[in-house]
N, C-alpha and C positions, 0 to 999 in steps of 0.2 A: 029160590030165595037166597041161596048161597052166591048165584050172580049178581042178585039186585045189590047185597051188601057189600060185594066186592067191586061194585061199580060205584056206589055210594063212596066206596073207601076212597078210590082213585080220583074220584071227582074233589071230593076234599082233599086231597095232596095239590091237585094241579091250581084248584082256588088259593090253598094257604099259598104255593109258588108265585102266584100272579101279584098276592099281595104283596111279597117279599119284593119283587121288582117293580113295585109300583111306587117307586121313589120319585120325587119330582129331579129334570134335568137341572144342572150346574145352569144358575141364570145371569152371572157377571163374568164380564170377559174383560179380561187382563192382558193389556198388549203394551209395547215400547220399542226400543233398540237397545243395542248393543251399542256403547259409543266412546270415543277419545275425546276430552274436550268438545262435545255436543256433535262431534262428527261418526256417523255411522259406520262400522267395520263391517267389510263384507267378509264372509266366508263361502265355504262348500255347502250347499242348500241341504238343511239339515242334516248336516253333520257333526252340529254341535248344539250341546243343549244344555239346559242349566237344571238343576233341581227345586221343586218347591215342599217343603217338609209342614204337614199340618199337626199341633202338636193333639195329646187326645187319644190319639189312635193306639187299638194294642198291637197293630201290626206296623210296624215303621217302613209303609213303603213310601217314596217319593214320588212326587208327579212329575214326570220328563217334561220340561216344554223346549221343542225345537226351536233353533234359530233359522231364518229364511236366508238367503243370498245377499239381501241387502242389509242383513243387520238387525230385522226386524223381529219380531216374536207377536204372537197371539194365541190364547187360551182362555177357557171357557172355565171358571171355578165356581166353587158355592161360598158363600159368605164366611170368612174366617181368617184368623190370623196366622199368616205362612211364614215360615224362615226360609229364604231365598239364599241357595248356597251354587258358584258354578265350580265343579269338580274340578280339580287341579289339572286332570289330563284334557279338558275341555278347552281349545280357543288360543288363536296365536295373540295371547298376553297375560299376561299376571292379573288379579282380582286386586283391588284397591281396599282399602281397610274403609267400613264404614264409620260414619261420623257417628253414629247411634250406639252403634254395638260393640264399636272399637274390635272389628274382628272382619274376615271377611263375609261374614253373614249378614243378608240384608231383612230386614223384619218387614213383612209386606202386611197389613189390614185391609181385607179385601172387604168391602162393605157395600160395593155397587160397581159399575163398569168403573175402571183404573186404567192410566198410563203409567209408564214408568220407564224412562230411560237409565241404564244401567251403567256407569264409568267405569272402563279397565282401562287398563296400562300396555298397550301393545309394545312387543319387541321394535317393531317396525311401520311406518305407513309408506305406501306407495303414493307419493305425489304426482301430480302433471301428468297422469295419465293420457295419452295424446293415440289415438286408432285410426288408421284411413288407408283407403284402397285404392290400389294403381297398379295395370299389367297385371293383371291376375295373383295381387299379393297382397296380404293385409301387412299392412307396417305399425309397429308400437312402438314408444318411446315412455319413459316416465324417468322420476326420481326416487330413490330410499331415503328415507330420513328414518335414522335409528333412534330411537325414543328411549330405551334401557340402555344404558352405559356404565353401568356400575357393576358389579358382583354377579349380578343375575344376565349380563349382557350373552346376548347368543351373535355366531356367525351365520351366514346365509347358504344355504345348501344349493339353491336354481331360482332363478326367477324363469317364468314361464308364460306364452302366449297362447291362447285357450281359445279356438272358435269353435262354433257347434251353430246345427241350424236350429234350437230352439233356444228359449230366451235362459234355459238353466246352463249355466257353463260353468264348468271347474271339471275335477283330474279325472273324476265318472262320466260326466257326461261332455264330450268332445267330439270333434268329427277331424279334427287336425291341432298338431302344437307347434312353438316352437321353444329353446330352453337354450338360458346359457345358465352354466355353473359357477357356481359362486367363485372359486378359484380363479374364474376367466374374467372377472368384472374388474375391469382397471379402475373406475369412476361411477360410484353409486348415484352422484348425479348425472351419468349422462349413459342410460342403458337404452340399448335399441336391437329390436325381435322385427325376424320377417317372418310370415307361414305361407306358402302356397295354399289358394281356395281349391281346393278339390271338386270333381264333380259330384254331383249330389243328385238321386232317384229321391221323389221326383224332384226336378229342378225348381231351383227358385233364385231369386234376383237379389238376395241378403244374406248375411250370416250374422249371427252376436257372438261378440268379443270380449275379452279383459285379459287382467293380466295376473296372474299369482306367484306370489312369492313363498316358496319353503325357507323356512327357518331351522335350523340344524336344532336335531333334538326335541322338537316340536312336530305332533303329527300332523294339525290342522294348519291350511296355508291360511294368508289373508289374500284378498283379492281387493283390485279395484272395481269400479261400477261395471255391470253390464250394459255395452254400447250395440245398437243395430248397426250394421255398417251396408250399407248400399252397393253392391256390385256391379 
């Protein structure tokens, strides 16, 4: 008899737990890009994120939304009014004042699938990147445009050419790099880099490449788009 009562007690606990976990899944897709004047900003794959805060919860824990290397993002959410905040430590940019809130907080009302481009102010942009292969090497050239020139301006630590076997290319995902230090750059309108293509196992007749810029005092780099280079 005691065993039967104990069994029924455990069964009741399990059924209660199932009911608590049986909530509907998020049904709304929220996606978009981090942009400057409508142009997507490349970053390191899922190293940069922003926060969505949903008012009304006792535990104030944000939803972190990761940014992909091409500047895009996507997240599944419940319908609600969210506050979107990019933490000061995130991204090679400064946030811009929102016209509605007059702060760096953006109000996002999710009622269904929604797209939003988030405008920011980067310290620099990488312009006219060109990458090509010849004689066992990948050569790259680009210009740097300084966007922030006031008291918030930053210097350049390094410009780096990254090569990788896969489409994810950054400081963590690479098989070869070539770099030039900021103090060695004579002309930001004429930057060139060359990297030897290493042997690969298994062999393949292509690599992926992009140019990255490390800004002084800023952890996250800004990148040019990834390009597939035929060898």
